[in-house]
SERO-4910 file (N, C-alpha, C, O; in steps of 0.05 Angstrom, whole numbers):
BEGIN
 pado doro    nc1    nc2    nc3   cac1   cac2   cac3    cc1    cc2    cc3    oc1    oc2    oc3
  Met    A     17    -24      0      0      0      0     18     25      0     36     27     17
  Ala    A     13     43    -18     29     67    -20     22     85      3     -1     88     11
  Thr    A     43     98     13     39    118     35     39    146     23     58    154     10
  Gln    A     18    160     29     15    187     18     25    207     39     16    207     62
  Thr    A     44    224     31     55    243     49     44    271     42     46    280     20
  Val    A     33    284     62     21    310     58     41    331     68     48    331     92
  His    A     50    349     51     69    369     59     53    395     65     40    406     47
  Arg    A     55    405     89     42    429     97     62    452     95     84    450    107
  Thr    A     56    473     82     74    495     79     64    519     94     40    522     99
  Ala    A     82    536    101     74    561    115     56    578     97     38    591    107
  Lys    A     60    577     71     44    592     53     15    583     53     -4    599     51
  Gly    A     11    557     56    -16    546     56    -29    544     83    -52    535     86
  Phe    A    -14    552    104    -24    550    131    -41    575    138    -31    597    135
  Arg    A    -65    570    147    -82    592    155    -81    597    185    -89    579    200
  Gln    A    -72    620    193    -71    627    221    -98    630    233   -117    641    220
  Ala    A   -101    621    258   -127    624    272   -129    652    283   -109    666    288
  Met    A   -154    661    286   -159    687    298   -152    686    327   -161    668    342
  Arg    A   -136    705    336   -128    706    365   -150    720    381   -158    742    374
  Val    A   -160    707    402   -180    719    419   -167    724    446   -162    706    462
  Gln    A   -162    750    451   -149    758    476   -167    778    490   -169    802    481
  Glu    A   -181    769    511   -200    786    525   -192    790    554   -209    795    571
  Gly    A   -166    787    560   -157    791    587   -162    819    597   -164    838    581
  Ala    A   -165    822    623   -171    848    634   -150    869    628   -155    893    626
  Leu    A   -125    860    625   -102    878    620    -94    878    591    -74    890    584
  Ala    A   -109    864    573   -100    859    546    -95    884    530    -74    886    516
  Ala    A   -112    904    531   -110    928    514    -84    944    521    -68    950    504
  Gly    A    -81    949    547    -57    964    555    -31    948    551    -11    959    543
  Glu    A    -33    921    555    -10    904    551     -1    904    522     23    904    516
  Lys    A    -21    903    504    -14    903    475      1    928    467     20    927    452
  Arg    A     -9    951    477      5    976    470     33    976    481     52    985    467
  Leu    A     37    967    505     63    966    518     82    947    502    105    954    497
  Leu    A     72    924    494     89    905    480     97    915    453    120    911    444
  Ile    A     79    929    439     86    940    413    108    962    417    127    963    401
  Trp    A    104    978    437    124    999    443    151    987    449    172    996    439
  Met    A    152    965    464    177    951    471    189    938    446    213    939    442
  Ala    A    172    926    430    182    912    406    195    931    386    215    925    374
  Glu    A    183    955    384    195    975    365    222    985    375    237    997    359
  Arg    A    228    981    400    253    991    411    272    969    419    293    974    431
  Thr    A    265    945    412    283    922    418    306    922    399    303    924    375
  Pro    A    331    919    409    355    918    391    352    897    370    341    876    374
  Ala    A    364    903    346    361    885    323    373    858    328    365    838    316
  Trp    A    393    856    346    407    830    350    390    811    367    397    788    370
  Ile    A    369    821    379    351    804    395    328    796    377    314    813    366
  Asn    A    323    770    375    301    760    359    281    745    376    284    742    400
  Ser    A    260    735    363    238    722    378    247    696    392    238    690    414
  Asp    A    266    682    379    276    657    392    290    663    418    287    648    437
  His    A    305    685    419    319    693    444    298    697    466    302    688    488
  Leu    A    277    711    459    256    718    479    241    693    488    235    690    511
  Thr    A    236    675    469    223    650    476    239    634    496    229    623    515
  Ile    A    265    632    491    283    618    509    284    631    537    283    618    557
  Ile    A    285    658    537    285    672    562    259    666    578    260    661    602
  Gly    A    237    667    564    211    662    578    210    634    589    200    629    611
  Phe    A    219    614    574    219    586    582    237    581    606    229    569    626
  Val    A    262    591    604    281    587    627    271    601    652    273    591    674
  Ala    A    259    625    648    248    640    671    226    625    685    223    625    709
  Gln    A    209    611    669    188    595    681    198    571    697    188    565    718
  Leu    A    219    558    686    232    537    700    244    547    727    242    534    747
  Leu    A    256    570    726    269    581    749    248    591    770    253    592    794
  Thr    A    224    599    760    203    606    778    194    581    795    191    583    819
  Gly    A    192    559    781    186    534    795    207    527    815    201    518    838
  Leu    A    233    530    807    255    525    826    254    544    849    260    535    872
  Ser    A    247    568    845    245    588    867    224    580    887    228    582    911
  Tyr    A    201    570    877    180    561    895    190    537    911    185    536    935
  Ala    A    204    519    898    214    496    913    234    504    935    234    493    957
  Met    A    251    524    928    271    533    947    259    550    970    270    552    991
  Ser    A    235    561    965    222    577    986    213    560   1010    206    571   1031
  Arg    A    214    534   1007    208    516   1030    228    521   1053    221    518   1076
  Ser    A    253    527   1045    273    532   1066    280    561   1070    293    568   1090
  Ser    A    272    578   1051    278    607   1053    257    623   1039    251    618   1015
  Lys    A    245    643   1053    225    660   1040    236    677   1018    221    689   1003
  Leu    A    263    679   1017    275    694    995    267    683    968    266    698    948
  Gly    A    262    657    967    253    645    942    227    657    931    223    658    907
  Leu    A    210    666    950    185    679    941    190    705    927    178    712    907
  Val    A    210    720    938    217    746    926    231    742    899    225    756    880
  Val    A    249    723    898    264    718    873    244    708    852    247    714    829
  Gly    A    224    693    861    204    682    842    189    704    828    181    701    805
  Ile    A    184    727    842    170    749    829    187    760    805    176    766    784
  Gly    A    213    762    809    230    771    788    229    752    764    229    761    741
  Phe    A    229    726    769    228    707    747    201    707    733    199    702    709
  Leu    A    180    712    749    153    715    736    153    738    717    141    736    695
  Ala    A    165    760    725    167    784    707    183    778    682    176    786    660
  Leu    A    205    763    686    222    756    663    207    736    644    210    738    620
  Asn    A    192    718    656    176    700    640    155    715    624    150    709    601
  Trp    A    142    735    636    123    752    622    136    765    598    126    765    576
  Leu    A    160    777    603    174    791    582    180    773    558    173    780    535
  Gly    A    192    750    563    199    732    541    175    720    528    174    718    503
  Asp    A    155    710    543    133    696    533    113    714    518    100    705    499
  Ser    A    111    739    526     92    758    514    104    774    491     90    781    472
  Leu    A    130    780    493    142    797    473    151    782    448    154    794    427
  Asp    A    156    756    450    167    742    427    149    743    402    158    749    380
  Gly    A    123    738    406    105    739    383    100    767    373     98    772    349
  Thr    A     99    786    392     95    814    384    119    824    367    115    838    347
  Leu    A    143    816    376    167    824    361    166    813    332    173    828    314
  Ala    A    158    788    329    157    776    303    136    791    285    141    795    261
  Arg    A    114    798    297     93    812    281    102    840    274     97    849    251
  Val    A    114    854    292    123    882    287    145    882    265    145    900    248
  Arg    A    162    862    265    184    860    245    175    846    220    191    844    201
  Gln    A    150    836    219    140    821    196    158    797    190    165    791    167
  Lys    A    166    783    211    182    759    209    169    736    224    181    723    241
  Gln    A    144    731    216    129    710    230    133    682    218    137    679    194
  Arg    A    134    663    236    135    634    229    112    621    243    116    610    265
  Pro    A     88    622    232     64    615    247     63    586    258     56    582    281
  Arg    A     71    567    241     70    539    251     92    534    272     86    523    293
  Tyr    A    116    543    266    138    540    284    133    554    310    137    543    332
  Gly    A    124    579    308    119    595    332     97    583    350    100    582    374
  Phe    A     76    574    337     53    563    353     62    538    367     57    534    391
  Tyr    A     76    520    353     84    495    364    104    498    387    100    489    409
  Val    A    125    513    381    147    516    401    137    531    426    142    523    448
  Asp    A    122    552    422    113    569    444     95    553    463     98    555    487
  His    A     78    536    452     58    523    470     68    497    481     59    489    503
  Ile    A     86    483    468     98    460    481    116    468    504    117    455    524
  Leu    A    131    490    500    148    500    522    131    511    545    138    508    568
  Asp    A    108    524    539     90    533    560     80    509    577     78    511    601
  Ser    A     74    487    563     64    464    578     86    452    596     80    445    619
  Ile    A    110    450    585    132    439    601    138    458    625    142    449    648
  Gly    A    138    484    619    143    504    640    122    503    661    128    508    685
  Ser    A     97    498    654     75    497    673     78    473    692     72    475    716
  Val    A     88    451    682     94    428    699    115    435    720    112    429    743
  Ala    A    136    450    711    157    458    729    146    478    750    153    476    774
  Leu    A    130    497    741    119    517    759    101    504    781    105    509    805
  Met    A     82    487    773     64    475    792     79    454    809     72    450    832
  Gly    A     99    442    797    115    423    813    129    438    836    131    428    858
  Gly    A    140    461    829    153    478    850    134    486    871    141    486    895
  Leu    A    110    494    863     90    502    883     83    478    902     79    482    926
  Gly    A     81    455    890     74    431    906     96    424    925     90    412    946
  Leu    A    121    431    919    143    425    937    149    447    956    165    444    975
  Ser    A    136    470    953    143    494    969    134    492    998    146    505   1015
  Gly    A    113    476   1003    102    476   1030     80    497   1033     66    497   1054
  Tyr    A     77    514   1014     56    535   1015     31    526   1001     10    540   1003
  Met    A     32    504    986      8    494    973      9    463    975     30    451    971
  Ser    A    -14    451    980    -16    422    981     -9    411    953    -18    421    933
  Pro    A      7    389    952     13    376    926    -12    368    911    -12    370    886
  Ala    A    -33    360    925    -58    352    912    -71    376    898    -81    373    876
  Ile    A    -70    399    911    -81    424    898    -65    431    874    -76    438    853
  Ala    A    -38    430    877    -20    437    855    -25    419    830    -26    428    808
  Ile    A    -27    393    835    -31    373    814    -58    378    800    -60    377    775
  Thr    A    -78    383    816   -105    388    804   -105    413    787   -117    413    765
  Leu    A    -92    434    796    -90    459    780    -75    453    754    -83    463    733
  Leu    A    -53    438    756    -38    431    732    -55    416    712    -55    422    688
  Val    A    -69    396    721    -87    380    704   -107    397    690   -112    395    666
  Leu    A   -120    415    706   -140    432    694   -128    452    674   -140    458    653
  Phe    A   -104    462    680    -91    480    661    -86    466    635    -90    477    614
  Leu    A    -76    441    637    -70    426    612    -95    419    597    -95    420    572
  Leu    A   -117    413    611   -142    408    598   -153    432    584   -163    431    562
  Leu    A   -151    456    597   -159    481    584   -142    486    559   -152    496    539
  Ser    A   -116    480    561    -98    484    539   -106    466    515   -108    475    492
  Ile    A   -112    441    521   -121    422    501   -146    432    488   -149    432    463
  Gln    A   -165    441    504   -190    452    494   -185    475    475   -197    477    454
  Ser    A   -166    493    483   -160    516    466   -147    507    440   -153    519    419
  Tyr    A   -129    488    440   -115    479    416   -135    465    397   -133    468    373
  Leu    A   -153    449    408   -173    436    392   -192    457    379   -199    454    355
  Ala    A   -199    477    394   -215    499    382   -200    514    361   -212    522    341
  Thr    A   -174    517    364   -158    530    344   -159    515    318   -162    526    296
  Tyr    A   -158    488    319   -159    471    295   -186    470    283   -189    472    258
  Thr    A   -207    467    299   -233    462    289   -250    487    283   -267    487    266
  Leu    A   -244    509    298   -260    533    296   -244    556    284   -255    577    275
  Gly    A   -217    553    283   -201    575    272   -198    598    292   -192    621    283
  Glu    A   -203    593    318   -200    613    338   -182    604    360   -186    582    372
  Phe    A   -161    619    365   -143    612    387   -149    630    411   -142    654    411
  Arg    A   -161    619    431   -169    635    455   -146    636    474   -136    615    484
  Met    A   -136    660    480   -114    664    498   -122    672    526   -105    674    544
  Ser    A   -147    675    531   -157    682    557   -185    671    560   -199    666    541
  Phe    A   -193    668    585   -220    658    592   -232    676    612   -221    681    634
  Trp    A   -256    688    605   -270    705    624   -252    727    635   -250    730    659
  Ser    A   -239    741    617   -222    764    625   -197    756    641   -185    773    654
  Phe    A   -190    730    640   -168    721    656   -149    705    638   -157    685    627
  Gly    A   -124    715    635   -105    702    619    -78    699    633    -76    703    657
  Pro    A    -57    691    618    -31    687    630    -20    711    645     -8    707    666
  Thr    A    -23    735    635    -13    759    648    -27    763    675    -14    769    695
  Glu    A    -53    760    675    -68    764    700    -60    742    720    -58    748    744
  Leu    A    -54    718    711    -46    696    729    -18    703    741    -14    699    765
  Arg    A      0    712    724     27    719    735     25    741    756     38    740    777
  Leu    A      8    761    750      5    783    769     -7    773    796      1    781    817
  Leu    A    -27    755    794    -39    744    818    -19    728    834    -19    729    858
  Leu    A     -2    712    820     19    697    834     39    716    848     47    711    871
  Ala    A     46    737    834     65    756    846     54    769    872     67    772    892
  Val    A     29    777    870     15    789    894     13    768    916     17    774    939
  Gly    A      7    743    908      5    721    927     32    716    941     33    711    965
  Asn    A     54    718    926     80    715    938     85    735    960     95    729    981
  Leu    A     78    760    954     82    781    974     64    776    998     73    780   1021
  Ala    A     40    767    994     22    761   1016     32    738   1033     29    739   1058
  Leu    A     46    719   1021     56    696   1036     78    704   1055     81    691   1076
  Leu    A     92    726   1049    113    736   1068    101    744   1095    115    743   1115
  Arg    A     76    752   1094     63    761   1119     42    742   1129     39    738   1153
  Trp    A     27    729   1110      5    711   1118      7    684   1104     -9    679   1085
  Pro    A     25    667   1111     26    641   1098      2    624   1104     -6    606   1088
  Thr    A    -11    629   1127    -36    615   1133    -58    635   1141    -52    656   1152
  Val    A    -82    629   1135   -105    646   1141   -129    628   1150   -127    604   1147
  Leu    A   -149    641   1160   -174    626   1166   -169    601   1183   -174    579   1174
  His    A   -159    606   1207   -155    584   1226   -134    563   1217   -139    539   1220
  Gly    A   -112    573   1205    -90    555   1199    -90    543   1171    -73    527   1165
  His    A   -109    551   1154   -109    541   1126    -88    556   1110    -84    580   1112
  Arg    A    -74    541   1092    -53    554   1076    -66    573   1056    -86    566   1043
  Leu    A    -55    597   1054    -66    617   1036    -67    607   1007    -88    611    994
  Phe    A    -46    594    998    -46    585    970    -64    561    966    -73    556    943
  Asp    A    -71    546    987    -91    525    984   -118    537    979   -134    526    963
  Ile    A   -125    558    994   -150    571    990   -152    583    962   -172    580    948
  Gly    A   -131    597    955   -130    609    928   -131    587    906   -145    590    886
  Gly    A   -117    565    911   -118    543    892   -145    530    890   -153    523    868
  Ala    A   -159    528    912   -186    516    911   -205    534    895   -222    524    880
  Ile    A   -202    560    899   -218    579    883   -211    577    853   -229    577    836
  Gly    A   -185    574    848   -176    570    820   -187    545    808   -194    544    784
  Ile    A   -187    523    823   -198    498    813   -228    500    806   -236    491    785
  Ala    A   -243    514    823   -271    518    818   -275    534    792   -292    528    775
  Gly    A   -259    556    790   -262    573    766   -254    559    741   -267    562    720
  Met    A   -231    545    741   -221    531    717   -240    508    709   -243    503    685
  Thr    A   -252    495    729   -271    474    722   -295    485    708   -305    474    688
  Ala    A   -305    508    718   -328    521    706   -321    530    677   -337    527    659
  Met    A   -296    541    674   -288    549    647   -287    526    628   -296    528    605
  Leu    A   -275    504    637   -273    480    620   -300    470    611   -304    464    588
  Ile    A   -319    468    630   -345    458    624   -360    477    605   -372    469    585
  Phe    A   -358    503    610   -372    523    594   -362    524    565   -378    522    547
  Phe    A   -335    526    562   -325    528    534   -326    502    519   -329    502    494
  Thr    A   -324    480    533   -328    454    519   -356    451    509   -361    443    486
  Ala    A   -376    458    526   -404    457    518   -410    477    495   -424    470    476
  Lys    A   -399    501    498   -404    522    478   -393    513    451   -406    516    430
  Asn    A   -368    504    450   -355    496    425   -368    471    413   -371    469    389
  Thr    A   -376    453    430   -389    428    420   -416    436    407   -422    426    385
  Ala    A   -431    453    420   -457    462    409   -453    476    382   -468    472    363
  Arg    A   -433    493    381   -427    508    357   -420    490    334   -430    493    311
  Leu    A   -402    471    339   -393    452    318   -416    434    310   -419    427    286
  Tyr    A   -433    426    328   -456    410    322   -475    424    302   -484    412    283
  His    A   -480    450    308   -498    465    291   -485    471    264   -499    472    243
  Glu    A   -459    476    264   -446    482    238   -443    457    221   -441    460    196
  Glu    A   -443    434    232   -440    409    217   -464    391    221   -462    366    223
  Arg    A   -487    403    223   -512    388    227   -517    369    203   -514    377    180
  Ile    A   -524    344    209   -530    325    188   -560    327    181   -577    324    199
  Arg    A   -565    332    156   -593    335    147   -602    311    130   -625    311    121
***
């Protein structure tokens, strides 16, 4: 039996519409374009992608180290900021310079995000500030939401970067604020860990998002491909 090989080219690849409805999205977009226009020519998108990925790994390491020293929480804020810089600016830089590689960029950016998220949540689980069970559940839900988003990208042509006004930038900001709060209040409400309470709220919210968008996209696809 002959094997048919399908060659996909960048020219024939249709980019999905980016849906970014985060609470900070409008101001963040203007800032990123301003930064991209002033980025030195010797820095390219790959450099920024690597910076963002390594920073996410180091954020997880900082959380793990915070078990023995609260300094890890402070250092982690710096790595969160560096992760935002690399992860958010790489695509903007490519678009501003008209040097986009849509297939390569989509694949590399999101597989590294997934690996980095495992490191981040692993560090939180080892930190002593969050129950490992909470950390694992958050990671599973994050990956499920990512899968949902990637499937929607393929089937609907829409790549959703945020859910209900909450995206990666808002999450990083929330983690940074949480780190500062941990320096003063590691436990609240009669001895419960602050990050366990925040994690439980996150689990409830992410579960609702997963159910809502899965049902919404399933209904949309069903009606668009109704069998008559």
